[in-house]
N, CA, C and O atoms as CSV, one atom per row, in Angstrom:
chain,resi,resn,atom,element,x,y,z
A,1,MET,N,N,60.659,158.532,42.541
A,1,MET,CA,C,59.184,159.520,41.834
A,1,MET,C,C,59.126,160.724,40.661
A,1,MET,O,O,58.466,160.856,39.630
A,2,VAL,N,N,60.249,161.612,41.400
A,2,VAL,CA,C,60.812,162.478,40.900
A,2,VAL,C,C,61.145,161.827,39.404
A,2,VAL,O,O,60.104,161.608,38.784
A,3,GLN,N,N,62.172,161.520,38.792
A,3,GLN,CA,C,61.968,160.938,37.288
A,3,GLN,C,C,60.876,160.170,37.073
A,3,GLN,O,O,60.812,160.010,35.854
A,4,THR,N,N,60.065,159.661,37.557
A,4,THR,CA,C,58.574,159.511,36.906
A,4,THR,C,C,57.836,160.715,36.418
A,4,THR,O,O,57.089,160.872,35.452
A,5,THR,N,N,58.157,161.337,37.142
A,5,THR,CA,C,56.724,162.622,36.862
A,5,THR,C,C,57.444,163.165,36.182
A,5,THR,O,O,56.559,163.270,35.332
A,6,ASN,N,N,58.396,163.714,35.651
A,6,ASN,CA,C,59.614,164.307,34.680
A,6,ASN,C,C,59.372,163.459,33.136
A,6,ASN,O,O,59.127,164.102,32.115
A,7,ARG,N,N,59.451,162.323,33.134
A,7,ARG,CA,C,58.741,161.668,32.420
A,7,ARG,C,C,57.692,161.493,31.588
A,7,ARG,O,O,57.693,161.248,30.382
A,8,PHE,N,N,56.542,161.685,32.559
A,8,PHE,CA,C,55.139,162.284,32.352
A,8,PHE,C,C,54.683,163.127,31.735
A,8,PHE,O,O,53.885,163.079,30.799
A,9,PHE,N,N,55.276,164.151,32.336
A,9,PHE,CA,C,55.197,165.422,31.768
A,9,PHE,C,C,55.947,165.902,30.405
A,9,PHE,O,O,55.769,166.976,29.830
A,10,ASP,N,N,56.781,164.905,30.047
A,10,ASP,CA,C,57.558,164.899,29.018
A,10,ASP,C,C,56.554,164.616,27.924
A,10,ASP,O,O,55.932,165.380,27.186
A,11,GLU,N,N,56.578,162.883,28.065
A,11,GLU,CA,C,55.342,162.334,27.365
A,11,GLU,C,C,53.864,163.582,27.069
A,11,GLU,O,O,53.465,163.739,25.915
A,12,VAL,N,N,53.286,164.263,28.099
A,12,VAL,CA,C,52.268,165.159,28.232
A,12,VAL,C,C,52.209,166.002,26.709
A,12,VAL,O,O,51.467,166.151,25.738
A,13,ALA,N,N,54.056,166.597,27.443
A,13,ALA,CA,C,53.820,167.726,26.425
A,13,ALA,C,C,54.396,167.796,24.585
A,13,ALA,O,O,54.328,168.624,23.677
A,14,ARG,N,N,55.029,166.215,24.791
A,14,ARG,CA,C,55.042,165.605,23.122
A,14,ARG,C,C,53.553,165.173,22.710
A,14,ARG,O,O,53.399,164.824,21.539
A,15,LEU,N,N,52.501,165.166,23.524
A,15,LEU,CA,C,51.515,164.843,23.307
A,15,LEU,C,C,50.928,166.094,22.460
A,15,LEU,O,O,50.775,166.206,21.244
A,16,MET,N,N,50.648,167.013,23.537
A,16,MET,CA,C,49.900,168.308,23.018
A,16,MET,C,C,50.957,169.215,21.505
A,16,MET,O,O,50.409,169.944,20.679
A,17,ASN,N,N,52.562,168.877,21.511
A,17,ASN,CA,C,52.699,169.264,20.437
A,17,ASN,C,C,52.578,169.067,19.362
A,17,ASN,O,O,52.654,169.829,18.399
A,18,ASP,N,N,52.236,167.288,19.480
A,18,ASP,CA,C,51.552,167.020,18.235
A,18,ASP,C,C,50.462,167.163,17.553
A,18,ASP,O,O,50.194,167.200,16.352
A,19,ALA,N,N,49.371,167.299,19.355
A,19,ALA,CA,C,47.930,167.727,18.503
A,19,ALA,C,C,47.805,168.600,17.881
A,19,ALA,O,O,47.110,168.821,16.889
A,20,ALA,N,N,49.227,169.799,19.037
A,20,ALA,CA,C,49.044,171.537,18.180
A,20,ALA,C,C,49.588,171.300,16.913
A,20,ALA,O,O,49.681,172.364,16.300
A,21,GLY,N,N,49.947,170.431,16.331
A,21,GLY,CA,C,50.446,170.366,14.533
A,21,GLY,C,C,49.887,170.095,14.188
A,21,GLY,O,O,49.536,170.747,13.204
A,22,VAL,N,N,49.135,168.903,14.493
A,22,VAL,CA,C,47.906,167.888,13.848
A,22,VAL,C,C,46.273,169.043,13.578
A,22,VAL,O,O,45.222,168.918,12.949
A,23,ALA,N,N,46.822,169.988,14.368
A,23,ALA,CA,C,45.814,170.939,14.293
A,23,ALA,C,C,45.674,172.171,13.568
A,23,ALA,O,O,44.580,172.641,13.253
A,24,GLN,N,N,46.964,172.775,13.260
A,24,GLN,CA,C,47.403,173.535,12.207
A,24,GLN,C,C,47.381,172.820,10.658
A,24,GLN,O,O,46.865,173.419,9.715
A,25,GLY,N,N,47.854,171.785,10.538
A,25,GLY,CA,C,47.489,170.907,9.872
A,25,GLY,C,C,45.912,170.684,9.045
A,25,GLY,O,O,45.769,170.898,7.841
A,26,VAL,N,N,44.994,170.294,9.810
A,26,VAL,CA,C,44.026,170.377,9.611
A,26,VAL,C,C,43.137,172.172,9.294
A,26,VAL,O,O,42.120,172.265,8.607
A,27,ARG,N,N,43.879,173.484,10.024
A,27,ARG,CA,C,43.433,174.661,9.740
A,27,ARG,C,C,43.763,175.409,8.350
A,27,ARG,O,O,43.246,176.347,7.743
A,28,ARG,N,N,45.049,174.414,8.093
A,28,ARG,CA,C,45.487,174.472,6.238
A,28,ARG,C,C,44.902,173.880,5.121
A,28,ARG,O,O,44.646,174.274,3.984
A,29,GLU,N,N,44.740,172.731,5.788
A,29,GLU,CA,C,43.178,171.764,5.155
A,29,GLU,C,C,42.070,172.693,4.755
A,29,GLU,O,O,41.993,173.176,3.625
A,30,PHE,N,N,41.391,172.877,5.523
A,30,PHE,CA,C,40.077,173.852,5.692
A,30,PHE,C,C,40.408,174.822,4.940
A,30,PHE,O,O,39.671,175.075,3.987
A,31,GLU,N,N,41.816,175.764,5.208
A,31,GLU,CA,C,41.361,176.844,4.507
A,31,GLU,C,C,42.236,177.000,3.285
A,31,GLU,O,O,42.695,178.031,2.793
A,32,THR,N,N,42.319,176.171,3.036
A,32,THR,CA,C,42.676,175.526,1.636
A,32,THR,C,C,41.261,175.245,0.870
A,32,THR,O,O,40.949,175.746,-0.210
A,33,LEU,N,N,40.534,174.423,1.575
A,33,LEU,CA,C,39.229,174.109,1.104
A,33,LEU,C,C,38.585,175.250,0.734
A,33,LEU,O,O,38.384,175.700,-0.394
A,34,PHE,N,N,38.396,175.511,1.403
A,34,PHE,CA,C,37.611,177.073,2.155
A,34,PHE,C,C,37.572,177.600,0.445
A,34,PHE,O,O,36.695,177.565,-0.418
A,35,ARG,N,N,39.283,178.190,0.480
A,35,ARG,CA,C,39.434,178.984,-0.813
A,35,ARG,C,C,38.945,178.412,-2.102
A,35,ARG,O,O,38.306,179.112,-2.886
A,36,SER,N,N,39.147,177.508,-2.278
A,36,SER,CA,C,38.959,176.637,-3.629
A,36,SER,C,C,37.603,176.362,-4.129
A,36,SER,O,O,37.248,176.038,-5.263
A,37,GLN,N,N,36.686,176.619,-2.697
A,37,GLN,CA,C,35.342,176.543,-3.073
A,37,GLN,C,C,34.952,178.090,-3.647
A,37,GLN,O,O,34.517,178.394,-4.758
A,38,ALA,N,N,35.227,178.848,-2.632
A,38,ALA,CA,C,35.017,180.539,-2.899
A,38,ALA,C,C,35.765,181.002,-3.867
A,38,ALA,O,O,35.516,182.200,-4.009
A,39,GLU,N,N,36.881,180.486,-4.898
A,39,GLU,CA,C,37.041,180.461,-5.424
A,39,GLU,C,C,36.293,179.937,-6.855
A,39,GLU,O,O,36.418,180.560,-7.909
A,40,ARG,N,N,35.672,178.967,-6.754
A,40,ARG,CA,C,34.828,178.316,-7.827
A,40,ARG,C,C,33.238,179.445,-7.170
A,40,ARG,O,O,32.708,180.452,-7.639
A,41,MET,N,N,33.183,179.283,-6.929
A,41,MET,CA,C,31.993,180.179,-6.626
A,41,MET,C,C,31.509,181.543,-7.614
A,41,MET,O,O,30.557,182.036,-8.219
A,42,LEU,N,N,33.011,181.728,-7.249
A,42,LEU,CA,C,33.320,183.023,-7.554
A,42,LEU,C,C,33.158,183.006,-9.269
A,42,LEU,O,O,32.499,183.813,-9.925
A,43,ARG,N,N,33.651,182.290,-9.594
A,43,ARG,CA,C,34.163,181.882,-11.406
A,43,ARG,C,C,32.117,181.653,-11.307
A,43,ARG,O,O,31.317,182.571,-11.489
A,44,ASP,N,N,31.836,180.524,-11.054
A,44,ASP,CA,C,30.635,180.509,-11.874
A,44,ASP,C,C,29.857,181.978,-11.525
A,44,ASP,O,O,28.829,181.989,-12.202
A,45,LEU,N,N,29.936,182.906,-10.926
A,45,LEU,CA,C,28.991,184.336,-10.813
A,45,LEU,C,C,29.791,184.894,-11.423
A,45,LEU,O,O,29.556,186.101,-11.361
A,46,ASP,N,N,31.303,184.518,-12.454
A,46,ASP,CA,C,31.552,185.478,-13.193
A,46,ASP,C,C,31.945,186.802,-12.782
A,46,ASP,O,O,31.875,187.728,-13.589
A,47,ILE,N,N,32.297,186.956,-11.762
A,47,ILE,CA,C,32.717,188.012,-10.690
A,47,ILE,C,C,34.401,188.140,-11.258
A,47,ILE,O,O,35.146,187.160,-11.234
A,48,VAL,N,N,34.768,189.263,-11.673
A,48,VAL,CA,C,36.197,189.732,-11.978
A,48,VAL,C,C,37.013,189.848,-11.209
A,48,VAL,O,O,36.823,190.501,-10.183
A,49,GLN,N,N,38.270,189.190,-11.506
A,49,GLN,CA,C,39.623,189.016,-10.295
A,49,GLN,C,C,40.168,190.373,-10.208
A,49,GLN,O,O,39.948,191.209,-11.085
A,50,ARG,N,N,40.904,190.619,-9.123
A,50,ARG,CA,C,41.144,191.885,-8.816
A,50,ARG,C,C,42.563,192.213,-9.741
A,50,ARG,O,O,42.638,193.256,-10.389
A,51,GLU,N,N,43.541,191.323,-9.727
A,51,GLU,CA,C,44.635,191.571,-11.364
A,51,GLU,C,C,44.138,192.055,-12.686
A,51,GLU,O,O,44.664,192.771,-13.538
A,52,GLU,N,N,42.793,191.371,-12.606
A,52,GLU,CA,C,41.872,191.473,-14.691
A,52,GLU,C,C,41.471,193.006,-14.080
A,52,GLU,O,O,41.732,193.895,-14.891
A,53,PHE,N,N,40.899,193.471,-12.833
A,53,PHE,CA,C,40.058,194.718,-12.484
A,53,PHE,C,C,41.161,195.837,-12.375
A,53,PHE,O,O,40.970,196.890,-12.984
A,54,GLU,N,N,42.436,195.644,-11.543
A,54,GLU,CA,C,43.399,196.396,-12.223
A,54,GLU,C,C,43.853,196.913,-13.081
A,54,GLU,O,O,44.209,198.084,-13.211
A,55,ALA,N,N,43.889,195.840,-13.933
A,55,ALA,CA,C,44.880,195.742,-15.445
A,55,ALA,C,C,44.005,196.561,-16.465
A,55,ALA,O,O,44.496,197.211,-17.388
A,56,VAL,N,N,42.345,196.443,-16.145
A,56,VAL,CA,C,41.412,197.414,-16.794
A,56,VAL,C,C,41.181,198.742,-16.304
A,56,VAL,O,O,40.572,199.646,-16.876
A,57,LYS,N,N,41.787,198.758,-15.077
A,57,LYS,CA,C,41.487,200.279,-14.841
A,57,LYS,C,C,42.955,201.212,-15.607
A,57,LYS,O,O,42.891,202.299,-16.182
A,58,ASP,N,N,44.164,200.381,-15.376
A,58,ASP,CA,C,45.223,201.129,-15.623
A,58,ASP,C,C,44.856,201.450,-17.044
A,58,ASP,O,O,44.814,202.630,-17.390
A,59,MET,N,N,44.599,200.521,-17.856
A,59,MET,CA,C,44.114,201.066,-19.316
A,59,MET,C,C,43.141,202.209,-19.428
A,59,MET,O,O,43.161,203.344,-19.904
A,60,ALA,N,N,42.348,201.501,-18.843
A,60,ALA,CA,C,41.320,203.266,-18.772
A,60,ALA,C,C,42.347,204.525,-18.899
A,60,ALA,O,O,42.459,205.252,-19.886
A,61,ARG,N,N,43.305,204.649,-17.282
A,61,ARG,CA,C,43.553,205.501,-16.802
A,61,ARG,C,C,44.434,205.797,-18.524
A,61,ARG,O,O,43.837,206.499,-19.341
A,62,LEU,N,N,45.163,205.482,-18.718
A,62,LEU,CA,C,46.245,205.605,-19.574
A,62,LEU,C,C,45.107,206.697,-20.800
A,62,LEU,O,O,45.013,207.861,-21.190
A,63,ALA,N,N,44.471,205.414,-20.977
A,63,ALA,CA,C,43.193,205.786,-22.403
A,63,ALA,C,C,43.132,207.136,-22.255
A,63,ALA,O,O,43.541,207.821,-23.193
A,64,ARG,N,N,42.406,208.043,-20.574
A,64,ARG,CA,C,41.971,209.520,-20.678
A,64,ARG,C,C,42.903,210.201,-20.999
A,64,ARG,O,O,42.831,211.042,-21.896
A,65,GLU,N,N,44.410,209.846,-20.018
A,65,GLU,CA,C,45.221,210.455,-20.213
A,65,GLU,C,C,45.243,210.838,-21.603
A,65,GLU,O,O,45.069,212.050,-21.730
A,66,GLU,N,N,45.470,209.935,-23.176
A,66,GLU,CA,C,46.064,210.353,-23.687
A,66,GLU,C,C,45.005,210.820,-24.799
A,66,GLU,O,O,45.251,211.151,-25.959
A,67,ASN,N,N,43.482,210.747,-24.001
A,67,ASN,CA,C,42.793,211.784,-24.118
A,67,ASN,C,C,42.667,213.171,-24.204
A,67,ASN,O,O,42.701,213.883,-25.208
A,68,GLU,N,N,42.535,213.433,-23.172
A,68,GLU,CA,C,43.449,214.876,-22.866
A,68,GLU,C,C,43.900,215.429,-24.031
A,68,GLU,O,O,43.372,215.997,-24.986
A,69,ALA,N,N,45.203,215.068,-23.659
A,69,ALA,CA,C,46.307,215.235,-24.617
A,69,ALA,C,C,45.992,215.241,-26.353
A,69,ALA,O,O,46.352,215.931,-27.306
A,70,LEU,N,N,45.127,214.075,-26.144
A,70,LEU,CA,C,44.879,214.522,-27.629
A,70,LEU,C,C,43.967,216.421,-28.314
A,70,LEU,O,O,43.939,217.368,-29.100
A,71,LYS,N,N,43.274,215.495,-26.794
A,71,LYS,CA,C,42.140,217.030,-26.985
A,71,LYS,C,C,43.414,218.518,-27.227
A,71,LYS,O,O,43.618,219.219,-28.219
A,72,ALA,N,N,43.972,218.528,-26.018
A,72,ALA,CA,C,44.896,219.874,-26.230
A,72,ALA,C,C,45.572,219.786,-27.108
A,72,ALA,O,O,46.093,220.843,-27.466
A,73,ARG,N,N,45.915,218.519,-27.898
A,73,ARG,CA,C,46.907,218.757,-29.346
A,73,ARG,C,C,45.804,219.246,-30.472
A,73,ARG,O,O,46.065,219.993,-31.415
A,74,ILE,N,N,44.504,218.664,-30.174
A,74,ILE,CA,C,44.149,219.337,-31.190
A,74,ILE,C,C,43.021,221.173,-30.949
A,74,ILE,O,O,42.553,221.879,-31.842
A,75,ALA,N,N,42.961,221.344,-29.632
A,75,ALA,CA,C,43.228,222.821,-29.532
A,75,ALA,C,C,44.265,223.700,-30.325
A,75,ALA,O,O,44.209,224.642,-31.116
A,76,ALA,N,N,45.069,223.065,-29.831
A,76,ALA,CA,C,46.680,224.114,-30.295
A,76,ALA,C,C,46.543,224.095,-31.723
A,76,ALA,O,O,46.610,225.189,-32.285
A,77,LEU,N,N,46.379,223.157,-32.361
A,77,LEU,CA,C,46.302,222.919,-34.142
A,77,LEU,C,C,45.278,223.725,-34.424
A,77,LEU,O,O,45.496,224.477,-35.374
A,78,GLU,N,N,44.012,223.839,-33.806
A,78,GLU,CA,C,42.624,224.458,-34.506
A,78,GLU,C,C,43.260,225.893,-34.173
A,78,GLU,O,O,43.261,226.537,-35.222
A,79,ALA,N,N,43.740,226.558,-33.239
A,79,ALA,CA,C,44.192,227.779,-32.869
A,79,ALA,C,C,44.881,228.783,-33.330
A,79,ALA,O,O,44.827,230.013,-33.339
A,80,ARG,N,N,46.067,227.266,-34.012
A,80,ARG,CA,C,46.981,227.719,-35.047
A,80,ARG,C,C,46.910,227.802,-36.620
A,80,ARG,O,O,47.550,228.510,-37.398
A,81,LEU,N,N,45.951,226.876,-36.839
A,81,LEU,CA,C,44.741,226.919,-37.627
A,81,LEU,C,C,44.243,228.857,-37.696
A,81,LEU,O,O,44.559,229.809,-38.410
A,82,ALA,N,N,43.621,228.706,-36.889
A,82,ALA,CA,C,42.737,230.159,-36.660
A,82,ALA,C,C,43.748,231.039,-37.430
A,82,ALA,O,O,43.569,231.343,-38.610
A,83,GLY,N,N,44.800,231.425,-36.721
A,83,GLY,CA,C,45.365,232.729,-36.905
A,83,GLY,C,C,46.330,232.401,-37.805
A,83,GLY,O,O,47.210,233.227,-37.559
A,84,THR,N,N,46.653,231.831,-38.545
A,84,THR,CA,C,47.198,231.559,-39.421
A,84,THR,C,C,46.068,231.481,-41.180
A,84,THR,O,O,46.519,231.552,-42.324
A,85,SER,N,N,45.105,231.376,-40.907
A,85,SER,CA,C,44.215,231.301,-42.525
A,85,SER,C,C,43.642,232.878,-42.469
A,85,SER,O,O,43.264,233.710,-41.644
A,86,SER,N,N,43.800,232.746,-43.640
A,86,SER,CA,C,43.101,234.202,-44.050
A,86,SER,C,C,41.522,234.278,-44.246
A,86,SER,O,O,40.915,233.218,-44.090
A,87,PRO,N,N,41.017,235.067,-44.470
A,87,PRO,CA,C,39.063,235.204,-44.700
A,87,PRO,C,C,39.161,234.658,-45.843
A,87,PRO,O,O,38.099,234.038,-45.905
A,88,ASP,N,N,39.817,234.424,-46.978
A,88,ASP,CA,C,39.741,234.771,-48.598
A,88,ASP,C,C,40.094,233.466,-48.789
A,88,ASP,O,O,40.100,232.945,-49.904
A,89,GLU,N,N,40.379,232.922,-47.817
A,89,GLU,CA,C,41.117,231.015,-48.162
A,89,GLU,C,C,39.597,230.539,-48.820
A,89,GLU,O,O,39.524,230.246,-50.014
A,90,GLY,N,N,38.614,230.500,-48.087
A,90,GLY,CA,C,37.804,229.509,-47.486
A,90,GLY,C,C,37.717,228.388,-46.573
A,90,GLY,O,O,38.155,228.483,-45.426
A,91,SER,N,N,37.186,227.352,-47.006
A,91,SER,CA,C,36.836,226.446,-45.812
A,91,SER,C,C,37.635,225.014,-46.243
A,91,SER,O,O,37.606,224.110,-45.409
A,92,GLY,N,N,38.297,224.798,-47.432
A,92,GLY,CA,C,39.224,223.729,-48.353
A,92,GLY,C,C,39.794,223.614,-47.134
A,92,GLY,O,O,39.514,222.943,-46.141
A,93,ALA,N,N,40.626,224.374,-47.385
A,93,ALA,CA,C,42.567,224.265,-45.798
A,93,ALA,C,C,41.796,223.603,-44.789
A,93,ALA,O,O,42.649,222.988,-44.149
A,94,ALA,N,N,40.287,223.291,-44.093
A,94,ALA,CA,C,40.243,223.275,-42.854
A,94,ALA,C,C,39.836,221.680,-42.561
A,94,ALA,O,O,39.946,220.858,-41.652
A,95,THR,N,N,39.087,221.807,-44.437
A,95,THR,CA,C,38.655,220.324,-43.989
A,95,THR,C,C,39.667,218.962,-43.749
A,95,THR,O,O,40.695,218.784,-44.403
A,96,PRO,N,N,39.384,218.434,-43.140
A,96,PRO,CA,C,40.550,216.870,-42.757
A,96,PRO,C,C,39.774,215.924,-43.748
A,96,PRO,O,O,38.597,215.651,-43.988
A,97,GLY,N,N,41.161,215.518,-44.254
A,97,GLY,CA,C,40.764,214.724,-45.577
A,97,GLY,C,C,41.233,215.276,-46.766
A,97,GLY,O,O,42.072,214.519,-47.255
A,98,ALA,N,N,41.100,216.001,-47.255
A,98,ALA,CA,C,40.860,217.081,-48.058
A,98,ALA,C,C,42.335,216.615,-49.146
A,98,ALA,O,O,43.289,216.313,-48.429
A,99,ASP,N,N,42.540,216.550,-50.110
A,99,ASP,CA,C,43.966,216.296,-50.782
A,99,ASP,C,C,43.666,217.657,-52.037
A,99,ASP,O,O,43.031,217.711,-53.090
A,100,PRO,N,N,44.421,218.538,-51.322
A,100,PRO,CA,C,44.984,219.894,-52.392
A,100,PRO,C,C,45.106,219.308,-54.185
A,100,PRO,O,O,44.564,219.835,-55.157
A,101,GLY,N,N,46.140,217.875,-54.163
A,101,GLY,CA,C,46.613,217.784,-55.051
A,101,GLY,C,C,45.197,216.870,-56.192
A,101,GLY,O,O,45.475,216.230,-57.206
A,102,GLY,N,N,44.169,217.015,-55.798
A,102,GLY,CA,C,43.333,216.609,-56.699
A,102,GLY,C,C,43.223,214.370,-56.598
A,102,GLY,O,O,42.261,213.705,-56.980
A,103,GLY,N,N,44.675,213.760,-55.913
A,103,GLY,CA,C,44.669,212.680,-56.198
A,103,GLY,C,C,44.762,211.868,-55.559
A,103,GLY,O,O,44.739,210.723,-56.008
């Protein structure tokens, strides 16, 4: 009787393990299906993906930093130009793109 009971419990345990494996497989399939449907809906809505958003965010940050550096450089150049120019030189030297050689 003990041998039969143990075999019965072993079979029940094996069936439960198999059922748990099948349940996990179904869950994975459902998650994959749900994810693909969600991605398709998001693509149809033309929503930006996280990676693209982060890339553009980094580009904007770099552009702001470069803009601030250029502002500081322009301010320093203008200050130096204002400090070295004499009042009788006129405004021709401060005109951007002016060609003193005439050519």
